[in-house]
N, C-alpha and C positions, 0 to 999 in steps of 0.2 A: 704588476698582474696578480702577486701574491695578495697584496691589500688592498685590490678591488675584489676578490673573492672573498675577504674576510668580511670586506665591510658590507658588501651586498648579502650574504648568504648568512655567516656566524651570527654578524650582530643582526639579523632579521627577526623580530620576536615571534615570527609566524615559523619560522625555522630553525630555531635554536632555543631549546633543546630538542625539541621533535617538531617534525614536519606538519602543521596543522593548516593547510590550505585551504579545506571545504568548512565552513562554518555553519551556522544555522538557518539558513537558507536552503542548503543541500539536505540538511536531516529533516527538516520541514516539507521537502520537497518528497523525499523518501516515506515521510508517512503521508500526505494527499496522493501518490501515486499507489501507494499499497490503498489504501482507504479507495480509491477508484479502481484499481483491479477488483477488490474485494466483493463490491457492489456490480461487478459487471459479472463476474463469476457465479454470485447468488443468484442476480437476477435471470441470468440467461439461463440457469440450470434449474431456477422454479419454474420459470415459462415453458420448460421444456415437461419439466416433470407433472405441472398441474394444468398442461394444457385444456382449454374448454372451461377449466372454473376457475372460479373467482374467489382463491386462497392466498394468503400470504401477501396481501397487498401492499404491508408497510414496503417490503422493498422494492415492490416495481414502483409504488408513488415516488421514492426518494431517489429510484434512478435517476431522473432529469437531472440533480446535482452533481452526477457525474463527471460529464462535460464542465462543469464549472469547477468543481475540485481539484481537474488535471490541470485546466488554466491557470487557476491558482499557482499549481506548482511548477508549471511552465514559467510563469514571471517569477518566480524565487529563481531558477535556474537563468534565468536574463540578468536578474540582479546582481547574480553571481559570477557572471563573465566579467571578463576585465576590457576586452574587446569587443563591446557589446553589437559595434556596429558590423561584425564578423558573421552574426549569427545566422544569417542566409547561407554561411557555407556549410554548415551542417545536413543541409539539404540539397546542396550543389552536385552532390556524389554520394553514392551509396560504395561502404567498403564492407564486402562478407565477413573480413577476419576481424572486424573493428566492433566490437561488443556497444562503444557508445554510437556507433553509426546505425547500428539495429535499433537502440534505444530509440533515437529520434524518429526514426521512420516508424517505429511501432504506437510514438507517443502522435503520429498524425492519422493512424489506421484506427485509433481509438474515436475521434471525432465523428466520421460516414458511420461505423456500426453502431456508436449509442445514439446517433440521432435516428437513424431507422429504426431502430428498437421502439426509443420514445413514441415515433408514430404509429408503431405495432401496437404499443400497448396505451396507446393513449385513450381511447375509448373503454377500457375496461378500469383503467387506473382513474380516471378522471372522468367520469360519468356528468357531474356537475358542469364541469368546464366546457365540456363539448356542447351540452345542451345549450348554455349561453349561450356560446358562439352560433348556435343552429338557430337561437329566438332571437337577437339584438340583431337590427337591421345595420347598424354602421360595422360590426364585425361579421356579419353571414355571407358579405362578400368574399373576404379573406379566408373564411372557412370552404366556402365553396370550391374556392380556387387551390386550397390545400388537401381536401377532402379525395380526390384521384390519387395524389401520394401517399395517403394514410390508406387507403384502400389496397393501394399496392402492398404498402410495408405489412399490413395486416395479411393479405396472402401468402406471403412467405415469411411469417413471422418466425418457423421452425429455422430458417437459414439464419436471418437477422440474430436468434437467442443462441444458436452455434457461432456465429462471429461473435459477440460481445463475452462470452464464454471463452473462446480461445485468445482473442484478444487481448480479455483480462489476465489469462493464464502468460502471457507472454510479456505483458506489463508487470505483472507481480514479481516475476522472476527476473526478467534484464539486469533489475539494479543489484541483484546479489550476485548475477553472472559478472556483471561491469567491476563491482569490487573484487571478486575472485580473482579476477584476471590481472589485476595490479601486483604483481610479483614482488614488487618491495615492500609491501606492507603483510608480513605472516600471518596476521590476526584474521587477514581475510580470506587468507587460500584455504577455504574449505568449501567444498560441493553441496555444504549444507546450506551454505547461504540465502540460494535460489528458492528451496522449497520453505524454509524457514520466513523469508520476508513474503511468501506467497500465504503462509499458514496464516500469519500475522495480520496480513492485510483482509483475509476474509473475516477472520475474528473480529478484526477492528469493524468491517462494515456490516457485519451481523449485530455487534452489540451497539453502533448507531441506529440501525431499524428499530432494533428492540425499543429504544427510547420512544418511537412513534407507534409502537403497535399497542393496541387497547383491546383485541381479541383474544381471549383466553385461549385458543387453540393454536393459534400462530404463536403467541408467546411461549407455550410450553413447547412448540418445534422449535423455536428459535434457542430457548435455552437447552434444551438436549445437545443440539447441534453445536450449540458454542461449549459446552463442556466437553464435546471431542474435540473441536480446535484450540483449547486452551491445554487439553491434557497432549494434544499431539507437539504445541508448540514447547510446552516443557520437555518433552523427550527430545526435539530438536535441538534446544539448547543445551541439554543435559551431553548428547551424543555429539553437538559440536564442541564442548568444552574437552569429553575426554578424546577426540578426533587431536584436537591442538595438542593437547599432555602427550601423545602418542607416536607425534611427528618429528618433524626435525628441532636442533636446537632452539632455532629463531623461534620456531611456533610454539614451543614450551615457554619460552621467555616473555611470547607476546600474550600466552596465558596469563600469566602472573599480573598482568594489569588487571584482572578481574579476580583473581585468587589471592588476594592481600595487597596488592598493587593500588593505584589511586582511584582507578574504576570499579575498584570491588563495591564500595557502599551504593555508589548509581544502580549497579547490577544487580546486587542481591537483595539489596532494599526496594529499590523502586521498580527492577523489571520484575523480578521471580516472584520477591515478595507480594508487593502492592499491585503491579501488575498482572499478575495470572494466577500467584497460589491464594490469595486470599479472594479473589472474583472466583475461581475455581471452587472454595470454601462454601461461599455463599449461594453459588449456584447449585451446587449436589443439595444444601439445607433447603433452597427454595425447592427444588425438586421432591424432597422428602416431606415437604408441608408446613416446613417453619417460614413464618412470615418475614419475609426479607424484603425490603423495598427494591422493586425492579429495577430504580435508575441506578440504586448503586452498583451493582456486580458490572454494569454497562459501561460506565462512567470510568470504573477501573481500569477494565479492559481497555478502551480507547487511550486512557493516560500511560497503561505498561507499552501500548503499541507506540506511542510517541517516543517513550524512555528507552524502549529497545533499539530506536535508529539513532537517537542521540547518542548512546553508549557505543553502540558499535561503530558508526562513525567515525567518533572521537578515539576509541581505543587503537582502533584500525591505523589512524593517523599517527599516534603516539610508537607503534611497533614497528620495529627496524630489524635488520638483520646486523649479527655482531661483528663490530667493528668497523659500522659504519662511520661513526664518529671518533 
């Protein structure tokens, strides 16, 4: 019996010396989920804020990709499952005390809310497409059948806007709640992970939208908003590290993973330096009138959001309570 335990656990490279069960698939899912959540929060908020005005179209035009992003993320989760034929079990029951059960159902709610919001903003976001659908005989019949649902969605756009904001907030925060609920990983035991993931997701979505923005006022609005988001993310990360250092011995030891340990360089160079501090500096200089390529800070913010999830996921799995081994 003892030999079996040693063979299956201690000699498993995924378990010894640390338990790294979640790999790149989960990290990419966290990134795509955060991007989707950010798009939902921004699009819904802007639709409410600018109701009746055709402003800030880049976010609205990019929003139809939200269901695509979350579908790719769910496909990555499926790849990560050991028993893929059992995936239906996530939706066979709802367990109120399980963050993973909440997450499974939140992922499903994203689809109807997103589709109804897309239909509600279809005419204003894609007038050329709608015009082509109305004029071309092969497509006119399909559009006529769809126009009733579009009119219904437009009539209740406030409701769908609020729904996508709510679903976006839930989607953006639940992954942080899930990680924080895993008590065996002291690096994740922080109440700041949910807001950190949400703010990061909104910032990544805003940076992605800015790549497709050509209007001057819109770009300046995105720039000012992203400066606030990146500043908030830096503050949350600082408080997150301070919180670990002011907590239990296990959390202090887990903080060492990014304070001189194996994940220090990725955290401080890729996440803090290249992913947050540098784009923040470039955005501030751009706002003050210095000619900075618009895409540069956006690409760095997106890269930083991806690096953040890889580092948080890896460092959390490397952390453990004293005396575990």
